[in-house]
N, C-alpha and C positions, 0 to 999 in steps of 0.2 A: 504494500500500500504506500502510495506517495502523497505528500501534502505540499502544496505551494500556496504562497500568499503574496500578493503584490498590490501596491497602490497605483491606480491609474488616474492621471489628471486629464480631464476633458477641457478643451478650450472653451472660452465663453461663447454661448449661443444665445440667440434672441428667444424671447418667450415663445413657447410652443413645444411640440413634440418632435424629437429628432431621433432618427435611426442611427444607432451606434454599434451595431453588430460587428461591422468590419474593424472599427477602432478597438473593440474588445479583443477580437481575434489577433490583430496585429500586435497588441500589447502583452498577450499571454501566450507565448510560443509553447509553453509547457503543455497546453491542451493537446497538442499533437502527439505527446508521449503517452497519453492516457488511453487505455483500451476500453475500460468501463469506469465511469465516475460521475461526478457532479461538479458543476461550476456554480458557486454562490457569489452573487454581486450585491454589494451593499453600498448605498450612497451616503456620504457623511454630511448631509445637509438637511435642514428642516423646511426648505422651500423649493426642493426639487425631488423628483421621484423616478422610479424605474418601473417598467411594465413590459409585457410582450404582446405584440399584435401584428397586424398586417404589414408586410415589408415591401409590397409591390406598388401599391397605388398611394401616392403621396396625399391624395385628398382624404384618406382615412385619418392621417395625422392632423390635417386641417380641421376636419370635423370633430376630432377629439378636443382640439383647442377651443373651437366654437362652443361645443356643448358644455365643457367644464367651466367656461367663463359664464355661461348662463346659470349653471348649477350653483356656482360660488362667485357672485359678482363683487366688484370693488365698491368702496364707499358706502357700505351699509352702516346705518346710524348706530347700530348696536355693537359694532366693533370697538373695543376699548384699546386694543393693541394696534395703534395707527401711527406712531411717531416715526416709523421707518418708511412711510409712504403708503399710498392707497392700495398697492399691489402686495404688500407684505403679509397681512393677516390672511387674505384669500390664498396666498401661496402656501402658507402653513396648512390650511385646511385641505387644499388640493393635494399636497404631498402626503398627508395622512390618508386621504381617500384612495390615492393611487398606490401608495406603498413605497417603502425604502429598499426593498430587496427583491431579487428574483433568483430562482434556482433552475438550472438547465442541465439535463442529462448530457453526458459526454459518451459517445460510442465510437470506437475505432478512430480516435484522434480528432473527432469533429463534434461540434455542438449538434445535438440531436433535436433540432427544431423542426417544426412542420414546414412544408415547402413554402408557405406564404408567411411564416413567422419571422419576426426580427425583434431585437432589443431596442426599446425606446428610452431615451432620457426625456422626462417631462421637466422642462424648465418653466417654472411658474412665476419668476420675477422678470420684470422688464429689463433690468440690468443685473443679472445674477452673478456674473463673474465666472471664473473657471470653477469646475466641480471636481471633487475627489471621490473616487470609488475604491472600495477594497474588493479585490477578486480573490476568492479562495477556491482552490482546486483540490479535490481529493479523489483518488481512484487507483486502480491497478494499472501498471504499465505493460507495454507489449513485451 
């Protein structure tokens, strides 16, 4: 059994949902050594999230952003945490709704995602800055 752990820094992205599967794979070469295992990704932020969904049609990511902004709008009069800007409290709520981690099976040195699945970064701030993720890999090697 092998264990690997690495911090990945994602460059600043605009608010929205971003496909990061290729960035994950290019940063974690150790996945190629795993015959059977799991990749666990954890984002170290309270205003960004991770999820898995459609990787082919970019309009899915646009619809995610439109819908979550209607579910969790800015400038609600009952938000008390508002001194970091109108997008901050909604970003915390969105991050909790979407989640801070994903787990993906590894099979024969590859992420065992469905044909249309990819890893999304949910950037919920207008200017969120770079984001840090911890990638943990556990599995048996070839």
